[in-house]
C-alpha distance (Angstrom), angle and dihedral (degrees) to the residues before:
residue distance angle dihedral
M1 . . .
P2 3.82 . .
P3 3.82 113.3 .
Y4 3.82 93.7 -121.7
L5 3.82 89.7 63.0
D6 3.81 89.2 56.5
Y7 3.81 88.3 52.5
I8 3.81 91.7 49.1
K9 3.80 91.4 49.2
F10 3.80 89.8 48.1
L11 3.82 91.8 48.8
T12 3.81 92.0 48.3
L13 3.80 92.1 48.9
F14 3.81 91.1 45.1
L15 3.81 92.4 51.6
T16 3.80 91.8 46.6
I17 3.82 91.8 51.5
L18 3.79 92.5 42.1
S19 3.80 92.9 51.1
D20 3.82 88.8 52.3
I21 3.82 93.3 49.7
I22 3.80 100.7 39.3
P23 3.79 115.5 34.3
D24 3.80 118.4 -134.3
V25 3.80 93.7 15.7
A26 3.77 98.3 122.0
F27 3.75 134.9 -8.6
Q28 3.78 121.4 -144.5
I29 3.79 124.8 -155.0
D30 3.78 125.1 -161.6
Q31 3.80 133.6 176.8
S32 3.79 128.3 -143.9
G33 3.78 118.6 -167.8
K34 3.79 105.1 21.7
I35 3.79 119.5 -117.6
E36 3.81 92.0 -113.3
Q37 3.81 91.3 55.7
T38 3.79 94.5 85.6
S39 3.79 93.0 175.0
L40 3.83 89.3 66.7
D41 3.79 134.1 58.8
T42 3.80 113.1 -112.5
I43 3.78 116.0 -127.8
I44 3.79 121.2 -168.1
A45 3.79 117.1 -172.6
L46 3.79 130.8 -170.4
S47 3.77 119.2 -164.3
N48 3.78 146.7 174.3
S49 3.81 120.3 103.6
K50 3.82 85.7 -26.6
K51 3.78 121.1 53.1
Y52 3.78 126.2 -158.8
C53 3.76 130.2 165.9
V54 3.81 134.2 -176.9
V55 3.78 130.8 -168.2
L56 3.78 127.6 -153.5
K57 3.79 108.6 -161.3
R58 3.81 119.6 -129.7
R59 3.81 92.4 -119.5
T60 3.79 90.7 54.6
K61 3.83 89.9 49.3
R62 3.80 91.0 53.1
L63 3.80 91.2 50.0
L64 3.80 90.5 49.0
Q65 3.79 91.2 47.8
E66 3.81 89.9 53.9
E67 3.80 90.8 47.8
F68 3.82 90.6 53.1
R69 3.81 89.1 50.4
L70 3.80 91.0 51.4
R71 3.81 90.0 49.9
K72 3.82 89.1 51.8
K73 3.82 92.6 -117.5
P74 3.82 104.2 104.9
R75 3.81 93.7 146.0
M76 3.79 91.9 59.4
F77 3.82 92.9 56.2
I78 3.80 93.5 90.1
F79 3.80 99.0 42.7
D80 3.79 98.9 39.0
T81 3.80 93.8 45.9
F82 3.81 91.6 48.2
C83 3.82 92.0 47.2
A84 3.81 94.0 45.9
L85 3.81 90.1 53.1
L86 3.81 90.4 49.0
A87 3.81 90.5 49.6
I88 3.81 90.5 51.1
I89 3.82 90.2 52.2
L90 3.81 94.9 45.2
L91 3.81 92.5 49.0
K92 3.79 91.0 50.3
V93 3.81 97.5 46.4
K94 3.83 97.8 33.0
P95 3.81 96.0 -156.9
A96 3.79 113.5 -149.5
S97 3.78 93.1 -159.5
S98 3.79 138.6 48.2
V99 3.79 121.5 -52.4
F100 3.80 119.3 -144.8
I101 3.79 113.3 -160.4
D102 3.78 121.4 -162.8
K103 3.80 112.9 -110.2
E104 3.79 97.6 -110.4
Y105 3.79 97.8 152.4
F106 3.81 108.6 36.0
G107 3.79 116.2 -146.5
N108 3.80 93.6 17.0
E109 3.80 98.8 82.4
D110 3.83 94.6 112.6
L111 3.81 91.7 51.6
I112 3.81 91.7 46.6
K113 3.81 93.3 48.8
A114 3.82 92.3 48.0
R115 3.81 92.7 47.9
I116 3.83 92.7 47.8
L117 3.81 90.3 53.4
E118 3.81 90.6 45.9
F119 3.82 91.8 52.0
I120 3.81 91.9 46.4
N121 3.81 89.0 53.4
K122 3.83 91.4 47.4
L123 3.79 93.4 50.4
S124 3.79 99.4 39.1
K125 3.76 140.3 7.8
S126 3.79 88.9 -130.6
D127 3.80 118.7 159.4
S128 3.79 92.9 -166.2
I129 3.80 102.0 84.0
P130 3.80 111.6 161.0
E131 3.78 126.6 -130.8
I132 3.81 106.4 -95.6
E133 3.81 121.9 -152.0
F134 3.80 133.1 168.0
I135 3.80 124.1 -132.4
L136 3.77 137.6 151.9
V137 3.78 104.2 -91.2
G138 3.77 108.5 -151.1
K139 3.77 129.8 -138.0
S140 3.80 89.5 -102.2
S141 3.80 91.8 58.8
P142 3.82 115.2 118.7
A143 3.82 89.1 -129.2
H144 3.81 91.8 53.5
L145 3.80 91.5 47.3
L146 3.81 91.4 49.6
A147 3.82 92.2 49.4
A148 3.81 89.9 48.8
K149 3.82 92.4 50.7
V150 3.80 91.1 49.9
G151 3.80 89.7 47.5
K152 3.81 90.6 52.6
K153 3.82 89.0 47.3
E154 3.82 91.1 -119.3
V155 3.82 89.5 122.9
K156 3.79 128.9 30.2
P157 3.81 117.6 -123.6
D158 3.78 118.1 -113.1
K159 3.78 90.3 -127.6
V160 3.78 139.6 11.9
V161 3.80 104.1 -151.3
T162 3.79 112.5 -135.4
L163 3.78 127.8 -145.7
E164 3.79 89.6 -109.8
E165 3.82 93.7 52.7
I166 3.78 95.5 48.7
S167 3.82 92.3 41.7
T168 3.80 88.9 55.0
A169 3.79 89.1 54.3
L170 3.81 93.7 45.1
W171 3.79 100.5 40.5
P172 3.80 113.2 15.7
K173 3.81 113.2 -168.9
K174 3.81 91.9 9.4
R175 3.75 127.8 104.2
L176 3.75 125.2 -133.3
S177 3.80 112.8 -92.5
I178 3.76 96.6 -116.3
P179 3.78 127.7 23.5
L180 3.80 91.5 -133.6
L181 3.79 89.4 76.3
T182 3.76 95.7 89.1
E183 3.75 128.5 117.1
P184 3.79 119.5 -117.1
R185 3.76 113.9 -102.6
A186 3.77 118.5 -108.7
T187 3.78 112.3 -112.1
């Protein structure tokens, strides 16, 4: 095993233990059901002393994917949707300390960080933007465990993000390209 993987495992374990001992030290974020897997719901969980989890339903992801195609930006579907969800979580929780996001999309960390900050600024004029870092969040991470429990329906998510909410984050002041891209109303 390469030595840097030992360091990453050590850092992940250290942060997990530290977040258990000292509240609000570091937040971890993990994703279950990648954005591009449109046959699955996407679950994004944030955890340390506070826990918060959002779900983006598979139907909503498919509608968003079609909207990105219509806007001639299909490659940005994955990154922008992921970043908008992260911005929604960060604005809700308002972490006062560092946020460690699982490396889901290797090599795109700078783009993801920039887009998260852009979406936070679009949605809120908040001055309290946390330090964002990327690490490999292990399977023992509290964020991973929370996402897994929500995925298994053992725990309810804090929020199910609607098409309207995520569209507001992605395209403020713009309408969806076609009116057919609306979610059915709950009865």
